[in-house]
N, C-alpha and C positions, 0 to 999 in steps of 0.2 A: 121315825120318819118313814113314810110310805112312798114307794116309787111307782111310776107307771109300769105297765107290763113291758112295753117296748119304748124306753125313753129315747127321745131324739136329740137330747142335749144333756150335758153333764159338766160339772165343774169340780175338779179335784184340787186338793191342797196338801202339801207336805211341809211340815215345819219341825225342825230339830235345832233349837237355839244353841245347844252345846256345840254343834258342828257349823253354826252360822248358815244353816240350810233353810231357805224359805222359798218354796217353788209352787207354781200353779200349773194346771193342765186342763184346758177346756176343749170340749168336743161338741160339735153341732152337725146334725144331718139336715141338708137342704135339698129339696127337689130341684132339678134343672128343667130347662125348657124342652128337652129331648126325651123325656120319659125316664131318665136316670136320676141319680142322686149323688151328692158330693158329701164326703165326710171332711169337715173343716176342723183342723186341730191347731190350737195355739198353746204354746208352753213357754216357760221362762221363769225368771226370778220375780217374786212379788214386787210390785212397784215398777217393773220394766214393761215395755211394750211386747216383749217376747218374740218368738218366731212363729211363722204360720206355714202350714202345709195343707194342701187340698188334694184328696184322693177321690177320683171319680169311680162310681160303681154303676152297674147296669140297671139296678133298681133300688128302691128305698129299703127293702128288706135286707139286702146284702150290706148296705151302708150301715144299717142299725146293728147287724151282726158284727161288723168290723168294730163299731163303737163298743159293743159289749165285750169283745175279745180284748181290745186295748184297755178298757176299764179294768178288767180282771188282772191284766198284767201290771198295770199301774198300782192297783190295790196291793198286790204281792210285794211291790217295791216300797210300800209305806205310805202311799197317797191315801187320803181319806176324802169322802164325799163332803163337799162344802155345803153347809146349811143354806137353804133358800132364804132370801131376805123376807122379813115378816112385815 
């Protein structure tokens, strides 16, 4: 799978059936009307609506950097990038 140089959205998944662990973590960067950008995160158990958090950043580059940092942290905890629908 090939990724964009600076992805603006990502969906992660962590499944460990032996521990009854089935979780998702989604992140999307969206520009706002004031020249900034928001990093929107949603996470929870697969099949649930999950929780949402919105972090505001002064520009899109910083929001994408925050997305990359969070993705790296989640990958260390066992999350894997979910394949895009074909």
